[in-house]
C-alpha positions as CSV (number, residue, x, y, z in Angstrom):
1,X,0.0,0.0,0.0
2,X,1.4,3.4,-1.0
3,X,1.9,5.9,1.8
4,X,2.3,9.6,0.8
5,X,5.0,11.3,2.9
6,X,4.9,15.1,3.3
7,X,8.2,16.7,4.2
8,X,7.9,19.8,6.4
9,X,10.9,22.1,6.9
10,X,11.3,25.3,8.9
11,X,13.8,28.0,9.8
12,X,13.2,30.7,12.4
13,X,14.8,33.6,10.4
14,X,15.0,34.4,6.7
15,X,18.7,34.9,7.0
16,X,20.7,33.2,4.1
17,X,17.5,31.7,2.6
18,X,18.5,33.4,-0.6
19,X,21.5,31.1,-1.0
20,X,21.5,28.4,-3.7
21,X,21.6,25.6,-1.1
22,X,20.1,26.7,2.3
23,X,19.1,25.0,5.5
24,X,15.6,24.2,4.2
25,X,17.2,22.3,1.3
26,X,19.5,20.4,3.7
27,X,16.5,19.4,5.8
28,X,14.5,18.3,2.8
29,X,17.5,16.3,1.4
30,X,17.9,14.3,4.6
31,X,14.1,13.6,4.8
32,X,14.0,12.4,1.2
33,X,16.9,10.0,1.8
34,X,15.0,8.6,4.8
35,X,11.8,8.1,2.8
36,X,13.8,6.4,0.0
37,X,15.2,4.0,2.7
38,X,11.6,3.1,3.5
39,X,10.6,2.5,-0.1
40,X,9.9,-1.2,0.6
41,X,7.2,-0.1,3.0
42,X,5.4,1.8,0.3
43,X,6.6,5.3,1.3
44,X,6.5,7.9,-1.5
45,X,7.6,11.6,-1.2
46,X,4.8,14.1,-1.9
47,X,5.4,16.5,-4.7
48,X,4.1,19.4,-2.5
49,X,6.7,21.5,-0.7
50,X,5.9,22.6,2.9
51,X,8.6,25.1,3.7
52,X,8.3,27.8,6.3
53,X,11.3,30.1,6.0
54,X,11.4,32.9,8.6
55,X,8.7,31.6,11.0
56,X,9.2,30.8,14.7
57,X,8.4,27.4,16.1
58,X,6.7,29.0,19.1
59,X,3.4,29.5,17.1
60,X,1.2,27.5,14.7
61,X,0.5,30.6,12.6
62,X,2.6,29.4,9.6
63,X,1.4,29.3,6.0
64,X,3.1,26.0,5.0
65,X,2.0,24.3,8.2
66,X,-1.6,25.4,7.6
67,X,-1.4,24.0,4.0
68,X,-0.1,20.7,5.5
69,X,-2.9,20.4,8.0
70,X,-5.4,21.1,5.3
71,X,-3.9,18.4,3.1
72,X,-4.0,16.0,6.1
73,X,-7.7,16.6,6.7
74,X,-8.3,16.1,2.9
75,X,-6.6,12.6,3.1
76,X,-3.7,13.6,0.9
77,X,-1.0,12.9,3.5
78,X,-0.3,9.7,5.4
79,X,3.0,10.4,7.0
80,X,4.6,13.7,8.1
81,X,8.4,13.6,8.0
82,X,10.7,16.3,9.6
83,X,14.4,16.5,10.1
84,X,14.0,17.2,13.8
85,X,10.9,17.5,16.1
86,X,11.6,21.1,16.9
87,X,11.2,22.0,13.2
88,X,7.5,21.1,13.5
89,X,7.0,23.0,16.9
90,X,8.8,24.0,20.0
91,X,5.7,24.1,22.1
92,X,4.4,21.1,24.1
93,X,0.9,22.5,24.0
94,X,1.0,23.1,20.3
95,X,2.3,19.6,19.6
96,X,-0.5,18.1,21.6
97,X,-2.9,19.9,19.2
98,X,-1.0,18.6,16.2
99,X,-1.0,15.0,17.5
100,X,-4.8,15.3,18.0
101,X,-5.1,16.2,14.3
102,X,-2.8,13.4,13.2
103,X,-4.7,10.8,15.3
104,X,-8.1,12.1,13.9
105,X,-7.0,11.5,10.3
106,X,-4.7,8.4,10.9
107,X,-1.5,10.3,10.0
108,X,1.9,9.2,11.4
109,X,4.6,11.5,12.5
110,X,8.3,10.7,11.9
111,X,11.5,12.6,12.9
112,X,14.6,11.6,10.8
113,X,17.2,12.2,13.5
114,X,15.1,11.1,16.5
115,X,13.7,7.6,16.2
116,X,10.2,7.0,17.7
117,X,6.7,6.0,16.6
118,X,3.8,8.2,17.8
119,X,1.4,5.2,17.5
120,X,2.9,3.6,20.7
121,X,2.7,4.9,24.3
122,X,6.5,4.7,24.6
123,X,6.9,6.7,21.4
124,X,4.6,9.3,22.8
125,X,6.5,9.5,26.1
126,X,9.8,9.9,24.2
127,X,8.2,12.6,22.1
128,X,6.9,14.5,25.0
129,X,10.3,14.4,26.7
130,X,12.0,15.7,23.6
131,X,9.4,18.4,23.2
132,X,9.9,19.5,26.8
133,X,13.6,20.0,26.1
134,X,12.8,21.9,22.9
135,X,10.4,24.2,24.7
136,X,12.9,24.7,27.5
137,X,15.6,25.6,24.9
138,X,13.2,28.1,23.3
139,X,12.5,29.7,26.7
140,X,16.2,29.9,27.6
141,X,17.0,31.4,24.3
142,X,14.3,34.0,24.8
143,X,15.7,34.9,28.3
144,X,19.2,35.1,26.9
145,X,18.0,37.5,24.2
146,X,16.1,39.6,26.6
147,X,19.1,39.8,29.0
148,X,21.3,40.8,26.1
149,X,18.9,43.6,25.1
150,X,18.7,44.8,28.6
151,X,22.5,44.9,29.1
152,X,23.0,46.6,25.7
153,X,20.4,49.3,26.5
154,X,22.0,49.8,29.9
155,X,25.1,50.8,28.0
156,X,23.1,53.3,25.9
157,X,23.0,51.2,22.7
158,X,20.1,51.4,20.2
159,X,18.6,47.9,19.9
160,X,16.5,48.2,16.8
161,X,13.0,49.4,15.9
162,X,11.7,52.4,14.1
163,X,14.1,55.4,14.7
164,X,12.5,58.5,16.3
165,X,11.7,61.5,14.1
166,X,14.9,63.5,13.9
167,X,17.2,60.4,13.8
168,X,18.4,57.7,11.4
169,X,20.2,54.4,11.8
170,X,23.9,54.1,10.8
171,X,26.0,51.1,11.8
172,X,23.2,50.0,14.2
173,X,23.3,53.3,16.1
174,X,21.1,56.4,16.3
175,X,22.5,59.3,14.4
176,X,21.0,62.8,14.1
177,X,19.1,63.3,10.9
178,X,19.5,67.1,10.2
179,X,16.6,67.1,7.7
180,X,14.1,66.0,10.5
181,X,15.4,67.9,13.5
182,X,13.3,70.9,12.8
183,X,10.1,68.8,12.6
184,X,10.9,67.1,16.0
185,X,11.5,70.5,17.7
186,X,8.3,71.9,16.1
187,X,6.2,69.1,17.6
188,X,7.6,69.7,21.1
189,X,7.3,73.5,20.9
190,X,3.7,73.5,19.5
191,X,2.6,70.9,22.1
192,X,3.7,73.3,24.9
193,X,1.8,76.2,23.3
194,X,-1.4,74.3,22.4
195,X,-1.5,72.3,25.6
196,X,-2.8,68.9,24.3
197,X,-2.1,66.3,21.7
198,X,-5.6,66.5,20.2
199,X,-5.0,70.2,19.2
200,X,-1.5,69.4,18.1
201,X,-2.6,66.7,15.7
202,X,-5.4,69.0,14.3
203,X,-2.8,71.7,13.6
204,X,-0.3,69.3,12.0
205,X,-3.1,68.0,9.8
206,X,-4.2,71.5,8.8
207,X,-0.7,72.4,7.8
208,X,-0.2,69.2,5.9
209,X,2.7,68.1,8.1
210,X,3.3,64.3,7.7
211,X,5.7,61.7,9.1
212,X,9.0,61.5,7.3
213,X,9.2,59.0,4.4
214,X,11.7,56.2,5.1
215,X,12.8,52.8,4.0
216,X,13.3,49.7,6.2
217,X,16.5,47.6,6.1
218,X,14.7,45.4,3.6
219,X,13.9,48.3,1.4
220,X,10.2,48.5,2.2
221,X,8.9,52.1,2.2
222,X,6.9,53.5,5.1
223,X,5.9,56.9,6.6
224,X,4.6,59.9,4.7
225,X,1.3,59.8,6.4
226,X,-0.5,62.0,9.0
227,X,0.7,61.7,12.5
228,X,-1.7,59.7,14.7
229,X,-2.3,60.7,18.3
230,X,-0.5,57.6,19.4
231,X,2.5,58.4,17.3
232,X,2.6,62.0,18.7
233,X,2.4,60.6,22.3
234,X,5.3,58.3,21.4
235,X,7.4,61.2,20.2
236,X,6.7,63.4,23.2
237,X,7.4,60.7,25.7
238,X,10.5,59.3,24.1
239,X,13.7,60.0,26.1
240,X,15.8,59.4,23.0
241,X,15.3,63.1,22.3
242,X,17.5,64.1,25.3
243,X,20.1,61.5,24.5
244,X,18.8,58.7,26.6
245,X,17.6,55.1,26.0
246,X,14.6,53.6,27.8
247,X,14.1,50.0,28.7
248,X,10.9,49.1,30.5
249,X,10.7,51.4,33.5
250,X,14.4,52.4,33.5
251,X,16.1,55.2,31.5
252,X,19.8,55.0,30.7
253,X,22.3,57.4,29.2
254,X,22.5,56.9,25.5
255,X,25.4,56.9,23.1
256,X,23.6,59.3,20.7
257,X,23.2,63.0,20.7
258,X,20.0,64.7,22.1
259,X,18.2,67.2,19.9
260,X,15.6,68.6,22.4
261,X,16.7,70.8,25.3
262,X,16.3,69.0,28.7
263,X,14.1,71.8,30.2
264,X,11.6,71.6,27.3
265,X,11.5,67.8,27.4
266,X,10.9,68.0,31.2
267,X,8.1,70.6,30.8
268,X,6.4,68.3,28.2
269,X,6.6,65.3,30.5
270,X,5.1,67.3,33.4
271,X,2.2,68.5,31.1
272,X,1.6,64.9,29.9
273,X,1.5,63.7,33.5
274,X,-1.0,66.4,34.5
275,X,-3.2,65.5,31.6
276,X,-3.0,61.8,32.5
277,X,-4.1,62.5,36.0
278,X,-6.9,64.8,34.8
279,X,-8.2,62.1,32.4
280,X,-8.0,59.5,35.1
281,X,-10.0,61.7,37.4
282,X,-12.5,62.4,34.7
283,X,-13.0,58.7,34.0
284,X,-13.4,58.1,37.8
285,X,-16.1,60.8,38.0
286,X,-18.3,59.0,35.5
287,X,-21.3,57.6,37.4
288,X,-20.0,59.0,40.6
289,X,-23.5,58.7,42.3
290,X,-24.3,55.3,41.0
291,X,-26.0,53.3,43.7
292,X,-26.3,56.3,46.0
293,X,-29.1,58.4,44.5
294,X,-32.8,57.6,44.9
295,X,-36.1,59.3,44.3
296,X,-38.6,60.1,47.1
297,X,-40.4,56.8,46.4
298,X,-37.1,54.9,47.1
299,X,-36.4,53.9,43.5
300,X,-32.8,54.1,42.5
301,X,-31.5,56.3,39.6
302,X,-29.3,54.5,37.1
303,X,-26.7,56.1,34.9
304,X,-27.4,56.3,31.1
305,X,-26.5,58.5,28.2
306,X,-27.8,59.7,24.8
307,X,-26.1,61.2,21.7
308,X,-27.2,64.2,19.8
309,X,-25.3,66.0,17.1
310,X,-22.2,63.8,17.8
311,X,-22.2,64.9,21.5
312,X,-22.8,62.6,24.4
313,X,-25.1,63.6,27.2
314,X,-25.0,61.7,30.5
315,X,-28.0,61.3,32.9
316,X,-29.2,59.5,36.0
317,X,-32.6,58.1,35.1
318,X,-35.3,56.7,37.5
319,X,-35.3,53.0,37.1
320,X,-39.1,52.9,37.2
321,X,-39.2,55.4,34.3
322,X,-36.6,53.4,32.4
323,X,-38.5,50.2,32.8
324,X,-42.1,51.4,32.5
325,X,-41.7,54.7,30.8
326,X,-44.0,56.1,33.5
327,X,-43.4,57.4,37.0
328,X,-45.5,59.1,39.8
329,X,-46.0,62.8,39.6
330,X,-43.7,64.9,41.7
331,X,-40.7,62.8,40.9
332,X,-38.0,63.8,38.4
333,X,-37.5,61.3,35.7
334,X,-33.9,62.1,34.8
335,X,-31.1,64.1,36.3
336,X,-28.2,65.5,34.2
337,X,-25.2,63.8,35.7
338,X,-22.6,66.6,35.5
339,X,-24.9,69.1,37.2
340,X,-26.2,66.9,39.9
341,X,-22.7,65.6,40.7
342,X,-21.4,69.2,40.9
343,X,-24.2,70.1,43.4
344,X,-23.4,67.1,45.5
345,X,-19.6,67.7,45.5
346,X,-20.0,71.4,46.4
347,X,-22.4,70.5,49.2
348,X,-19.8,68.0,50.6
349,X,-16.9,70.4,50.4
350,X,-19.1,73.1,52.1
351,X,-19.4,70.6,55.0
352,X,-15.7,70.2,55.6
353,X,-15.7,73.1,58.1
354,X,-18.2,71.1,60.2
355,X,-16.2,67.8,59.8
356,X,-13.1,69.6,61.2
357,X,-14.8,71.5,64.0
358,X,-13.0,69.4,66.7
359,X,-9.5,69.8,65.2
360,X,-6.9,72.3,66.5
361,X,-6.7,75.6,64.6
362,X,-3.5,74.7,62.7
363,X,-5.0,71.4,61.4
364,X,-8.3,73.1,60.7
365,X,-6.7,75.7,58.4
366,X,-4.5,73.1,56.7
367,X,-7.4,70.9,55.8
368,X,-9.5,73.8,54.5
369,X,-6.5,75.0,52.3
370,X,-5.7,71.5,50.9
371,X,-8.9,69.5,50.8
372,X,-8.9,69.7,47.0
373,X,-6.3,67.0,47.1
374,X,-9.1,64.6,48.0
375,X,-10.8,63.8,44.7
376,X,-14.5,64.4,44.3
377,X,-15.0,60.7,43.6
378,X,-13.3,59.6,46.8
379,X,-15.1,62.2,48.9
380,X,-18.5,61.4,47.6
381,X,-18.2,57.6,47.4
382,X,-16.6,57.3,50.9
383,X,-18.6,59.8,52.9
384,X,-22.2,59.6,51.5
385,X,-24.5,56.8,52.4
386,X,-27.6,57.8,50.4
387,X,-29.1,60.8,48.5
388,X,-32.8,61.3,48.2
389,X,-34.1,63.6,45.4
390,X,-37.4,65.5,45.4
391,X,-38.5,68.2,42.9
392,X,-36.4,71.0,44.5
393,X,-34.4,69.4,47.4
394,X,-31.6,66.9,47.9
395,X,-31.4,65.1,51.2
396,X,-27.8,63.8,51.7
397,X,-27.0,61.3,54.4
398,X,-23.4,61.7,55.4
399,X,-20.9,59.6,57.3
400,X,-18.4,62.2,58.5
401,X,-16.2,59.6,60.3
402,X,-15.1,58.3,56.9
403,X,-13.7,61.8,56.1
404,X,-11.2,61.3,58.8
405,X,-9.8,58.3,56.9
406,X,-9.5,60.3,53.7
407,X,-7.7,63.1,55.5
408,X,-5.2,60.7,57.0
409,X,-4.6,59.1,53.6
410,X,-4.4,62.2,51.4
411,X,-3.3,65.0,53.8
412,X,-1.4,62.9,56.4
413,X,-3.1,64.6,59.4
414,X,-5.5,63.4,62.0
415,X,-8.9,65.0,62.9
416,X,-10.0,64.0,66.4
417,X,-13.6,64.2,67.7
418,X,-15.3,64.0,64.3
419,X,-19.1,64.0,64.6
420,X,-21.5,61.1,64.0
421,X,-23.7,60.7,60.9
422,X,-25.7,63.7,59.8
423,X,-28.3,64.6,57.2
424,X,-28.2,67.8,55.2
425,X,-30.9,69.4,53.0
426,X,-29.6,71.0,49.8
427,X,-32.2,73.1,47.9
428,X,-31.7,73.3,44.1
429,X,-33.5,74.8,41.1
430,X,-34.1,73.3,37.7
431,X,-34.1,75.3,34.5
432,X,-33.6,74.5,30.8
433,X,-30.7,75.6,28.6
434,X,-31.2,77.0,25.1
435,X,-31.1,73.6,23.5
436,X,-33.7,72.2,25.9
437,X,-31.3,70.3,28.2
438,X,-32.1,70.2,31.9
439,X,-29.8,72.3,34.1
440,X,-29.6,71.9,37.9
441,X,-28.1,74.5,40.1
442,X,-27.9,74.8,43.9
443,X,-29.9,77.7,45.4
444,X,-27.4,80.1,46.9
445,X,-27.1,80.2,50.7
446,X,-24.1,82.5,50.5
447,X,-23.7,85.2,53.2
448,X,-22.6,88.8,52.1
449,X,-19.3,88.3,54.0
450,X,-18.6,85.1,52.0
451,X,-18.2,87.3,48.9
452,X,-14.7,87.7,47.5
453,X,-13.0,91.1,48.2
454,X,-13.6,92.2,44.5
455,X,-17.3,91.2,44.6
456,X,-17.7,93.0,48.0
457,X,-16.1,96.1,46.6
458,X,-18.4,96.1,43.6
459,X,-21.4,95.6,45.9
460,X,-20.5,98.6,48.2
461,X,-19.7,100.9,45.2
462,X,-23.0,99.9,43.5
463,X,-25.0,100.5,46.6
464,X,-23.4,104.0,47.2
465,X,-23.9,105.1,43.6
466,X,-27.4,103.7,43.5
467,X,-28.4,105.7,46.6
468,X,-26.8,108.8,45.0
469,X,-28.7,108.2,41.8
470,X,-32.0,107.7,43.6
471,X,-31.3,110.9,45.5
472,X,-31.2,112.9,42.3
473,X,-27.7,112.7,40.9
474,X,-27.4,111.7,37.3
475,X,-25.2,108.8,36.1
476,X,-23.1,111.4,34.2
477,X,-22.3,113.4,37.3
478,X,-21.3,110.3,39.3
479,X,-19.2,109.1,36.4
480,X,-17.4,112.4,35.9
481,X,-16.5,112.5,39.6
482,X,-15.3,108.8,39.6
483,X,-13.4,109.2,36.3
484,X,-15.3,106.5,34.4
485,X,-18.1,106.1,31.9
486,X,-21.9,106.3,32.5
487,X,-22.2,102.7,31.4
488,X,-19.8,101.5,34.1
489,X,-21.8,103.3,36.8
490,X,-25.0,101.8,35.5
491,X,-23.6,98.3,35.3
492,X,-22.2,98.5,38.9
493,X,-25.7,99.6,40.2
494,X,-27.4,96.7,38.4
495,X,-24.7,94.3,39.6
496,X,-25.4,95.3,43.2
497,X,-28.9,94.2,42.9
498,X,-27.8,90.8,41.5
499,X,-25.2,90.3,44.3
500,X,-27.7,91.2,47.0
501,X,-30.3,88.8,45.5
502,X,-27.7,86.0,45.3
503,X,-26.5,86.6,48.8
């Protein structure tokens, strides 16, 4: 009976594969000789070639191997012949998958230099032992390569990859590319002026500034396209621009020349870090009141959002309304998340004076000056037990003792004698913006002496000038005396009404 033998060859890199007689040819020649020696058993070499040049044995994602498996499932192959077992795979887990396929279609596996038969239990044991050593060798090789890269980078050497804008590769080292230096400096300078990567990308796109056109070592062209935001972040964070090499979390002195002044690079890193913290806080603020806020009937509000004109609007919506599209009268169906969260945060920060009432004066002042270091999310989630919403009032149940833990964690001070749980009522008013969106604002409970010095000065001036105007003096007379315009006098008088009403 004829047995079709498929020869599979593999090499991890494509180095020297362009030679007239390469390692794949050598593997094939040895396998063909072995098949010829088994001619009496009916072995015949398949005409198909299954060669994977430049593919690692650590994965099954190889084109020739996939073709081989397809031919096995189609019944075209009876025996798979390899020069060495690690040519097929170096992974014990992957080999178990291949053996399962071989068994399913009655295919035998043969290694020319390692004699065993996969149809016997002893052959399988021998095979597993060999594979374990092959996998061990692959892992050791990987560790050796990683250690070599780490040691080389610690010496400041460039270990490959796409060179940063402003540099080129010569003799495996970074060298300043004078044609690109201006572009690199422009990116750093404009980022500091514009303040964020989104605006920087938009400006570069408007001006038609694209990434430099280059060729890889194999001659493949790349670049010449618009900078993505990710590419710009990579440029701005790369310490190569100040003559350093990064490896994981460590930065080493490089052998190349820096092209960005250190003070500019440092300012950029500081700005990037601030924006990262701000984005993290913004993400944490989303759904800050989830699970805490209820209507007067005891139904929880759930976070949701809607999109209009490519903008996203976030709300807390009564669960009864969300499920039944109906709710009792006198209960707000939805609350705009940004506004209601701002009201709650302000109310909590206004209570900090009461939380610290038992502290000594020095600690009291320190906490009042630095409480912003405690994020809104931590303050609300830690110290609020429940919020009940009516049509014009928030009832907030607070656990002040938890504020003491936050102060210890973020401000490193202790507040003794903090009070027990309390309940505060926060009146608010609802209005609609021009586009119809609901707006929630707290009703002011500000005292006149809580006004800033500038506001207090305007209030006093406005009241004096108002009394003079009501007593018979014209705005022109007052303005001439004060050395300002009539309009300014009139504006201050009207402003005094607004401030008194707000206070």
